[in-house]
N, C-alpha and C positions, 0 to 999 in steps of 0.2 A: 504494500500500500504506500502510495506516494502522497506526502502531506506538505503543504506550503505553510511556513511560518513567516509572517510579515507584519510590520507595524511602524508606528511613529512616522507617518508620512507628512503630517502637518501641511496639507494642501487645502486652500491656497495661502494660508497665513505665512508660511515660511518657505514654501517651494511652489513653483508653477505646476510641476507635474512630475511623474516618475521619470527617471533617466530613460531615454529612448531605447538603449540597449537592454534595459531591464524589461521594458514593455514588450519588446520583440521576443525575449525569452519566455515571457509569461503569457503570450497570446493563447487564447483557448485552444486546446488541442485534444482534450479528453484524457491526457496522461496523468494529470493531477487529480487525485481522488477527493481531496479535502483542502480547504483553505482555513487556516487559523489566524485570525487578525487580532493583534494585540492592542488595538485602539489607536487614538490620536490620528484619525484619517485626514482632516476632521470635517470641514464644511463643504467639501467638494463632492457634489452628487455624481458627477461623471467618473470620478476616481472610485467611488463606492460601487458604481455599476460595473466598472471594469474588473474590480476584485471579485465581484459576485459572478461575473461571466467566466472566470477561470475554472470554477467547479460548481456543480449544483449544490454541493455540501459546503456552505459558507458559514463559518462561526466567528463571532466577534465578541470581545469583552470591552468594557468601558475604559477609555484612557483618561488621563488627568484633564485633558482639554476638550474632551467630547461633551457636547451639550445634551445628548440624549441620555437622560437619567434612567431610562427603561432598560438600558444595556446592563447585563450582569457584570459583576466585578471579577468573577472567576468561573471557569468551566472545567469539567473533568470528563475524559473520554477513555473508553476501553478499546484496546487494539490487540486482540488475541491474548498474548501473555504480557503485554505492556499496558500500563495505566499512565495516561498523560494529563497533566493539569496546565492550564494557561491563565495568566493574569497580566495586567499591564505593569504592575510593580510599584505604582506611586503610593500604594497603601502600606508597603513594606517599610518598616523603620528599624534601623537605618536603611535607606533605599539601596538596593543591590548588595547588601551585606550578605556574604555567603552563609553565615550561621543563621541569620534571620530567614533567608530563603530555604535553608534546610529545615528549619522549624515549620515553615509554611508547607513544604512538601510533605512533611510528616502529618501535619494537620489534615491535608487534603488526601493523604494516603496514596501518593502517586510515585511512580518510578522515575518519571521525567517531568521536570517543571520548566515550562517555557514562560519567560517574563520579558518585559520591555521597559520603556520609560527612560533609559539612560543613553540611548543612541550608540551604545558600545557593543560591538559584536563579541560574544563570548560563548565558550562551551567548555565545561569541565565536570569532573566527577567528584562528588564529596559524599563520604559515608555510604557508598554504593548507589547513590542516586545521581542522575544525569541532569545538569542544569544548562539551559540554552537561553541566550539572548540574541535574537536575530538582528539587533541594531536598528538603524533607521533606513528605510528603503529609499529615501530621498537624500540622505546624508546631511540633513539640516542641523543647525546648532542646537544645543541643549541648554536649558535654563537651570539645570541642576548644578549645585556646587561641586567643585573638584573633589575627588576622593583622595585618600592618602597617597595612592600610587601616582596619580597625576601631579600632586603637589611635590612629592619627592623628585619626580622627573623634572619638573619646571625649576625647582631649586638647584638641581644638578646642572641644568643647562645654563641658568643664570650665573652660577659660580664659575662655570667653565668659560663663559664669555667675559666675565670680569677679569679672570686670570689672563686670558688672551689680550685683553685691553691693557692691563697693567704691564705685561711683558712688552707689548708694542710701544707703550708710552716710555718705558725705561730705555728701550732701544733708540727711540727718537731723541731722548734726553742725552744719551751717551754720544750720539752722532753730533748733536748740537754742541756739547761740551768739547769734543775733540776739535770741532771747527773753530770754536772760540780760542782754544789753546794755541792752535796754529796761527790764528790771527794775532794773538798776544805776542807770540815768539817773533813774528815778522815785525810787529810794531816796536818791540824792544830792540831788535837789531837795527831798525831804522833810526831810533832815538840815539842809540850808542854811536852810530855812524855820524849823525848830525852833531853830537857832542864833540867827537874827535875833530871834525872839520871846523867847528867853532873855536876849539882851543888853538888849532893851527892858525886860524885867521887872527886870533887875538895876539899870538906870538909875533906874527908878521907885521902887525900894526901897532907894535909897542911904541915906536918912535913917532907915530902920527899924532897930530894935534887933537885934543878932545873937542868934541862938538859943543856947540853953544847950549846954554841952559834951556833956551826956547826949543831947540831941536830935541833935547833929552825929554823935555816935558811932553812934546808932541809924540815922541816915540813911546813914552810911558802910557799916554792916553790911548794911542793906537793899540799897544800891547794889551792894556786892560780891556779895551773894547773887543779885541780879538779873542781874549780869554773868555769874556762874557758870552760872546757869540758861540764859542766852542762849547761852553757849558750848556747853553740853551739847546744847541744842536744835539749834544750827548743826551740831555734830558728827554728831548723829543724822540730820539732814537730808542731810548729805553722804554718810553711810553708806547711807541709804535710796536716794539718787540713784545711788550706785555699784552697789548691788544691782540696782536697776531696769535700769541699763545692761547689767549682766552677763546678766540675764534676757532683755532685749531682744536681746542679741548671740546668746544660745543659741537664741532663737526664730528669728532671722534665719538662723543656721547650719542649723537644722532645715528652714527654708523653702527654703534653697539646695539641701540634700540632696534634698528632695522634688521640686523643680523639675528637678534634675539627673537623678534617676531617671526622671522623666516624659519628659525629653528623650532619654535613651539607651535607654529600654525598647523602642522599635520596632526598635532595632538589635541588642538582646540577644535578644529573642524572635524565633523564626523565623516566617516567613509560610507557611502551608500552600500547597503547590504541587505540580504534576506537569506533564509535557510530552507532547504528541502530535506524532509525526513523520509527515508526509505525504511519502512517497518516490516520486518519479516520475523514472525514468532517473537522470541525474546531478544532479538537483535535490532538495534536502530543504527542505520548508517546515515550520518549527518553530512550534508553538503553545504558548505558555507560560501555563498556568492558575494563577491565584493567588486566594486568598480573603482579601479585605481589607475590614474592617468589615462582615463578614457578606455581602458581595457577591462573586460570582465575576467576575474580570476576565481578559481574554485579550489577550496580546500576540503579535505575529507577526514571525518572523525567517526570511529565506530564505538558503539556502546553495547555491552551485553549485560542483561540483567543477571544478578547473582542468584544462583539456584539455592533455595533454602531446603 
C-alpha cells in the first residue's frame, strides 16, 4: 500500500503554489492509495482539490493555521500489522520534542507517528516506534522558535565567522604596520642625509657674513609657518587615516553580516519536501522527497516493527 504524507503548504499566505516538479510527480495516476494531510493547507481551494484528486482516500487533520475547526486534531489508521497515527504537532509541548512525541505515540497506541508543524523533514526510530515529519511541501518559512540544535548550529557559524574576521583584521593590521615601518626607515634615512648635508654646508660657510636681523626674523617666521602647516597636514592625514579605518571596519562588518546570512540561510529557509510510505505487512519503506537547487532528490529509510 502506497501512502502520501504531506502538509504545511500555507497557500496562498506564504506560497503561491506547490513546486511545479512536485505537482508533476503527484499528478493523479491511481498509484497512491491514500493521502494523509497534516494540515496548514490553508485557504487555497484549488490546492485542496488537487490533494483530494491524488487519491479517493483523502484524510486530513487540523493545522495550527487552519480555520476549519471541524477538522480532527489527530487520526489513527490500521494497515495490516502496522498502526499509524497522524497529527499536525502544534499541540505537542514542547513542539517536536522526541520524548513528548513518544508519549503521544504511546497514548495513541501507534507504531508510526506522523507529525508536522515544524517544516523540518525528519525520520527516526525511538523506543521501537517510527517517527516521521514530512516537512513543508512548499518549503515556506516557519514561525516556530529555533530549537537547541539550530541555535547551536547558528552559534557555531557565528563564532567561526568572527574568528575568520579577527584573523583577517590582524593580517591587515600587520600589513599596515610593516608598510609604516618601511616608510619610517626611509624617512629616517632621508633626515640623516639632510642633517649631514646641512653640517657640511655650515662648515663651508663658516667665514661668511651673518645675515641681517630682519632676514633671520623672516626666516624664523617662515620656519614657524612651515612647521605649523606641516603639523596641520600631519593632523589631517591622521584624521583621514582614522576615517578610512572606520570605513574599512564598517565594510568588513557588513561583509561579515552578508557572509553570515549566506551561511545560515539554508538552515533558516525550509526545503520543500513530502514523504511516501510503502507499507507491506510489518515493514514500512519510507521515501523522502526533497527539492534542492531545482532538482528532486529521494532518500530511502526502512522500518520494521519489532515482533513481541
